[in-house]
TORMISE-923551 format. One record per residue (C-alpha): residue in three letters; x, y negated, z. Coordinates in steps of 0.1 Angstrom, whole numbers. Layout:
<sites>
r ALA | x X | y Y | z Z
...
</sites>
This chain:
<sites>
r MET | x 2 | y 0 | z 2
r GLU | x 30 | y -24 | z -4
r ASN | x 24 | y -31 | z -35
r ASP | x 22 | y -70 | z -44
r GLU | x -12 | y -71 | z -57
r ARG | x -23 | y -60 | z -25
r LYS | x -4 | y -86 | z -1
r SER | x -21 | y -117 | z 13
r ASP | x -2 | y -152 | z 16
r ALA | x -15 | y -157 | z 49
r GLY | x 10 | y -170 | z 70
r GLU | x 24 | y -143 | z 101
r GLN | x 5 | y -143 | z 135
r GLY | x 19 | y -117 | z 155
r ILE | x 13 | y -93 | z 133
r SER | x 3 | y -107 | z 104
r ARG | x -26 | y -109 | z 85
r ARG | x -5 | y -97 | z 54
r LYS | x 6 | y -67 | z 73
r PHE | x -25 | y -63 | z 89
r ILE | x -46 | y -57 | z 57
r THR | x -13 | y -36 | z 41
r GLY | x -3 | y -20 | z 70
r THR | x -38 | y -4 | z 78
r GLY | x -46 | y 7 | z 43
r ALA | x -8 | y 31 | z 46
r ALA | x -21 | y 42 | z 79
r VAL | x -45 | y 54 | z 72
r ALA | x -33 | y 69 | z 41
r GLY | x -4 | y 84 | z 61
r THR | x -24 | y 94 | z 91
r LEU | x -51 | y 115 | z 63
r ALA | x -24 | y 131 | z 47
r ALA | x -41 | y 166 | z 54
r GLY | x -74 | y 150 | z 45
r ALA | x -96 | y 177 | z 35
r LEU | x -86 | y 196 | z 66
r LEU | x -99 | y 168 | z 91
r PRO | x -127 | y 179 | z 114
r GLY | x -165 | y 163 | z 111
r LYS | x -166 | y 178 | z 76
r VAL | x -150 | y 145 | z 59
r GLU | x -128 | y 156 | z 34
r ALA | x -105 | y 138 | z 7
r VAL | x -115 | y 137 | z -30
r PRO | x -103 | y 129 | z -63
r PRO | x -115 | y 93 | z -80
r PRO | x -147 | y 94 | z -95
r LYS | x -150 | y 83 | z -134
r LYS | x -172 | y 54 | z -126
r TRP | x -174 | y 35 | z -89
r ASP | x -206 | y 24 | z -77
r LYS | x -192 | y -5 | z -54
r THR | x -158 | y -24 | z -53
r THR | x -144 | y -44 | z -23
r ASP | x -112 | y -56 | z -11
r VAL | x -114 | y -40 | z 24
r LEU | x -143 | y -13 | z 37
r ILE | x -147 | y -7 | z 75
r VAL | x -161 | y 24 | z 91
r GLY | x -177 | y 16 | z 122
r THR | x -197 | y -17 | z 138
r GLY | x -174 | y -13 | z 172
r TYR | x -150 | y -40 | z 188
r ALA | x -122 | y -27 | z 165
r GLY | x -144 | y -28 | z 132
r LEU | x -162 | y -62 | z 136
r ALA | x -127 | y -73 | z 150
r ALA | x -107 | y -57 | z 120
r ALA | x -136 | y -72 | z 94
r ILE | x -136 | y -109 | z 109
r GLU | x -94 | y -107 | z 104
r ALA | x -96 | y -91 | z 71
r HIS | x -122 | y -118 | z 58
r ASP | x -101 | y -142 | z 70
r ALA | x -74 | y -133 | z 50
r GLY | x -89 | y -139 | z 20
r ALA | x -101 | y -102 | z 15
r GLN | x -135 | y -89 | z 5
r VAL | x -152 | y -71 | z 31
r ILE | x -178 | y -45 | z 35
r ILE | x -184 | y -23 | z 66
r LEU | x -203 | y 4 | z 69
r GLU | x -227 | y 20 | z 98
r LYS | x -243 | y 50 | z 101
r ALA | x -265 | y 44 | z 129
r PRO | x -295 | y 21 | z 128
r ILE | x -280 | y -3 | z 148
r ILE | x -248 | y -17 | z 155
r GLY | x -218 | y -17 | z 184
r GLY | x -219 | y 24 | z 194
r ASN | x -200 | y 30 | z 222
r SER | x -190 | y -5 | z 226
r ALA | x -222 | y -19 | z 233
r ILE | x -230 | y 3 | z 262
r ALA | x -193 | y -2 | z 278
r SER | x -187 | y -26 | z 305
r GLY | x -165 | y -44 | z 286
r ILE | x -135 | y -52 | z 311
r TYR | x -105 | y -60 | z 297
r ASN | x -68 | y -55 | z 307
r CYS | x -40 | y -80 | z 301
r SER | x -14 | y -90 | z 321
r GLU | x -14 | y -129 | z 324
r PRO | x 12 | y -137 | z 346
r ASP | x 10 | y -174 | z 354
r VAL | x -26 | y -171 | z 363
r GLN | x -24 | y -137 | z 381
r ALA | x 2 | y -155 | z 403
r LYS | x -25 | y -175 | z 417
r TYR | x -44 | y -148 | z 432
r GLY | x -9 | y -133 | z 447
r ILE | x -7 | y -111 | z 418
r LYS | x 29 | y -103 | z 403
r ASP | x 25 | y -89 | z 366
r SER | x 42 | y -85 | z 336
r PRO | x 41 | y -70 | z 299
r GLU | x 65 | y -51 | z 310
r LEU | x 46 | y -37 | z 340
r HIS | x 19 | y -34 | z 319
r TYR | x 34 | y -5 | z 297
r SER | x 55 | y 11 | z 321
r GLN | x 26 | y 17 | z 342
r THR | x 2 | y 25 | z 307
r LEU | x 27 | y 48 | z 297
r ALA | x 29 | y 66 | z 335
r ALA | x -9 | y 67 | z 338
r GLY | x -11 | y 92 | z 303
r ASP | x 20 | y 117 | z 315
r TYR | x 43 | y 101 | z 291
r ARG | x 22 | y 112 | z 260
r GLY | x 13 | y 82 | z 248
r ASP | x 34 | y 67 | z 214
r PRO | x 58 | y 44 | z 228
r GLU | x 56 | y 21 | z 204
r LYS | x 18 | y 16 | z 205
r VAL | x 15 | y 12 | z 235
r LYS | x 43 | y -14 | z 236
r TYR | x 23 | y -35 | z 212
r MET | x -5 | y -31 | z 226
r THR | x 0 | y -44 | z 262
r PHE | x 29 | y -67 | z 251
r ASN | x -3 | y -83 | z 229
r ALA | x -32 | y -78 | z 256
r LEU | x -33 | y -114 | z 260
r ALA | x -33 | y -127 | z 225
r GLY | x -62 | y -102 | z 220
r ARG | x -85 | y -116 | z 247
r LYS | x -74 | y -153 | z 241
r TRP | x -86 | y -145 | z 205
r LEU | x -123 | y -132 | z 218
r GLU | x -121 | y -159 | z 236
r GLN | x -119 | y -182 | z 203
r MET | x -147 | y -159 | z 188
r GLY | x -171 | y -175 | z 215
r VAL | x -164 | y -147 | z 244
r ALA | x -159 | y -159 | z 278
r PHE | x -140 | y -144 | z 305
r ASP | x -142 | y -145 | z 343
r PRO | x -110 | y -161 | z 347
r LYS | x -102 | y -142 | z 382
r PRO | x -88 | y -110 | z 373
r TYR | x -94 | y -78 | z 396
r THR | x -86 | y -42 | z 397
r ALA | x -112 | y -16 | z 377
r VAL | x -123 | y 11 | z 391
r GLY | x -93 | y 39 | z 375
r ALA | x -67 | y 11 | z 371
r LEU | x -40 | y 7 | z 383
r TRP | x -32 | y -32 | z 392
r ALA | x -55 | y -65 | z 391
r ARG | x -51 | y -74 | z 356
r SER | x -86 | y -69 | z 347
r PHE | x -110 | y -98 | z 334
r ASP | x -148 | y -91 | z 333
r PRO | x -166 | y -109 | z 304
r VAL | x -192 | y -133 | z 317
r GLY | x -227 | y -131 | z 310
r LYS | x -254 | y -104 | z 306
r GLY | x -249 | y -78 | z 285
r ARG | x -211 | y -74 | z 288
r GLY | x -197 | y -49 | z 265
r GLY | x -233 | y -56 | z 246
r LEU | x -226 | y -91 | z 250
r ILE | x -189 | y -92 | z 232
r ILE | x -207 | y -72 | z 204
r LYS | x -233 | y -99 | z 204
r VAL | x -206 | y -127 | z 198
r LEU | x -181 | y -110 | z 172
r LYS | x -214 | y -101 | z 149
r GLY | x -225 | y -137 | z 154
r GLN | x -189 | y -147 | z 139
r VAL | x -192 | y -115 | z 112
r ASP | x -229 | y -133 | z 103
r LYS | x -210 | y -167 | z 98
r ARG | x -188 | y -152 | z 70
r LYS | x -216 | y -134 | z 58
r ILE | x -197 | y -100 | z 56
r PRO | x -221 | y -73 | z 46
r ILE | x -227 | y -44 | z 70
r LEU | x -247 | y -13 | z 58
r MET | x -267 | y 6 | z 75
r ASN | x -274 | y 38 | z 80
r VAL | x -246 | y 48 | z 58
r LYS | x -228 | y 78 | z 70
r LEU | x -190 | y 84 | z 55
r LYS | x -188 | y 118 | z 38
r ALA | x -156 | y 116 | z 23
r LEU | x -130 | y 98 | z 16
r VAL | x -111 | y 92 | z -20
r ARG | x -79 | y 102 | z -28
r GLN | x -50 | y 96 | z -58
r LYS | x -52 | y 139 | z -51
r PRO | x -68 | y 154 | z -22
r LEU | x -38 | y 166 | z -6
r GLU | x -12 | y 135 | z -18
r GLY | x -10 | y 95 | z -28
r GLU | x -31 | y 62 | z -13
r ILE | x -67 | y 62 | z 1
r LEU | x -86 | y 44 | z -33
r GLY | x -122 | y 42 | z -13
r ALA | x -147 | y 61 | z -2
r VAL | x -181 | y 83 | z -9
r VAL | x -206 | y 75 | z 14
r VAL | x -242 | y 89 | z 19
r ASP | x -273 | y 61 | z 14
r LYS | x -307 | y 69 | z 12
r LYS | x -294 | y 107 | z 8
r LYS | x -275 | y 94 | z -20
r ASN | x -239 | y 95 | z -35
r VAL | x -220 | y 61 | z -30
r PHE | x -185 | y 57 | z -46
r ILE | x -168 | y 27 | z -31
r LYS | x -138 | y 15 | z -43
r ALA | x -113 | y -1 | z -14
r ARG | x -91 | y -20 | z -34
r ARG | x -64 | y -28 | z -5
r ALA | x -77 | y -3 | z 26
r VAL | x -102 | y 19 | z 47
r ILE | x -102 | y 10 | z 78
r LEU | x -113 | y 35 | z 100
r ALA | x -131 | y 24 | z 134
r THR | x -154 | y 52 | z 140
r GLY | x -143 | y 53 | z 176
r GLY | x -145 | y 89 | z 196
r PHE | x -160 | y 119 | z 195
r GLY | x -177 | y 128 | z 227
r ALA | x -214 | y 130 | z 213
r ASP | x -198 | y 162 | z 190
r VAL | x -198 | y 193 | z 210
r THR | x -179 | y 213 | z 181
r MET | x -150 | y 189 | z 179
r ARG | x -144 | y 185 | z 214
r MET | x -143 | y 221 | z 221
r LYS | x -114 | y 224 | z 195
r HIS | x -96 | y 199 | z 217
r ASP | x -112 | y 218 | z 255
r PRO | x -130 | y 249 | z 250
r ARG | x -147 | y 240 | z 284
r LEU | x -165 | y 211 | z 271
r THR | x -196 | y 229 | z 259
r ALA | x -232 | y 216 | z 251
r ASP | x -235 | y 222 | z 289
r VAL | x -213 | y 190 | z 298
r PRO | x -231 | y 157 | z 292
r THR | x -215 | y 128 | z 279
r THR | x -221 | y 92 | z 286
r ASN | x -215 | y 83 | z 244
r VAL | x -240 | y 73 | z 228
r ALA | x -252 | y 102 | z 201
r THR | x -235 | y 90 | z 170
r ALA | x -202 | y 93 | z 188
r THR | x -192 | y 120 | z 168
</sites>
């Protein structure tokens, strides 16, 4: 995804929008190197003779990640289409607490809390039994404050006083202010998506990823099911998978832990598959 026609001229802002659009597509292509073997029956298929729709960036999912990606891609100059398989947006993000964890040393110091991105990083690695990818954990923790500031720019208000959320290790949790919590964040981001006139295709399910060849080459788009009809959508720059987890998919979760049978309840929404 590094050819010139797929790059934006937007300037650097942390990770640049250019890297966001091109890099994400490359990452997805790399992750899906064995696309036909993915669980959930999402396969990789060769390109069609004729595409039904075309966009720059195709985003699957309308949770925090999907809506944020849509806003950033649009603001970088890309044409964007978002897919949502449910009749409502938000997924698990809409029912989440909305707690945001980040170190903000100057603010925390006012409450006698000593913190830093380095401490956030080391504690996060340790909490995951050091199974996390250190580079990705570092990127997340060192950019966490910038992410919260971005949400605030979008219109999300947070309580300025940090606290230790249940299950957390340090007083670096910030609550959104207002009714709805996680749903409030979705509402704000949806407003920004609407302001930019980014289309969201509802009740549309991802069926397959379109690739140069089923087991190699770049991701070129996707096949989706809309009103029981297969629709081929071409993505000139990237396909971004922001589909969340699969806590409601018994078959998939049992592949990771056979004890998670249908008898085990989940707090996930039914579409978290």
